[in-house]
N, C-alpha and C positions, 0 to 999 in steps of 0.2 A: 719195368722198373723205372724207366725214364719218365713214363707217364705219371707214376705215383709221385716221383720227386717234383715234377713240374706242377702237379696238382697241389702238393704241399706248399710250394713256393707261392703259387697263385692264391691259395687260401689265405696265407699270411698277408699277402699284398692287398687283398680285397677287404680285409677287416672282418670282425666277428658278425656284424649285422648285415653284410651283403650277401649272405647265402654261402653255400658250400659247393664247390665244383666236384667234390668227391661224394659218391652215393653212400647212403647209410649202409653199414655192413649188413650183409644178409645172414643166412644160416651159417652157424659155426661149422668148421670142418669136423669130420668124424675123427675121434681119437681112438686109435687102435688099442687092442688089449696087449699090453706089453709082455704078458706071459706067453703069448702064442704068435705075436706078430713077427714078420720077417724083417730083416734089416732094411730092405727096400721099402716096405710099408711104413716103417718108422721114419725113414728119410723123407718119403713123400708127405707124411703127416707133418713133419717139421717144416717143410717148405710151405704147405698149405696154411699152417698155423702162423708162420711169419707174415705171410701175405694178408691173412685175415686181421691179425693184430695191428699191422701197419696201417691198413685201411681204417680200422676202428679208431686208432689213435689219431690219425689225420682228421677223421670226422669229428672226434672230440675236440681237437684243437681249433676247429672252425668256429666253435661257440654258437652254433645254431639251435642248441637244445636248451630246455629249461633245466633247472637244478635236478629235478626228479629223474628226467630222462638221462641226463649226464651220469648221475650216480648209478642208475640201472645198467647202462651200457658198461660203465667202469666195473661194476660188480660182475657182469657177465664175462668180461675180458679176464678178470682175475680168476674166476672159477674155471674158465677154459684153460688158462695157463697152468693152474694147479693140477687139473686133470691130465694135461699133457706131460707135465713134469713127473707125476706119479707113474704114468705109463712108461716114460723114458727110464726111470729108476728101475722099475720092474723088468724092463727089457734088458738093461745093463746087468742086473743081478742074474737073470737067467742066462745071459750070454757069458758071463764070467763063470757060472757053474758049469755050463757046457764046455767051455774052453779048458776047464780044469780036468775034465774026464778024458 
């Protein structure tokens, strides 16, 4: 966590044209199926998602991509966030139904 914060600060200090000390985010974490996932799986998915999205946002903030690349990464981040949110809602609904029984 400290490394990411330091990288974000360094990125801001270097400016947009100096390159980015944070690597481009790789493969998105797997989003579990909320209908069958365990609480632990959902928790681990949330942590992985936060890490991925923070790295992606930091990379976006560096300004090293052209407009098309920027928009593509931003769209991927939004679609990933939506998929995770849907899985979390599905998990919570299932969890509430099971708790009511």
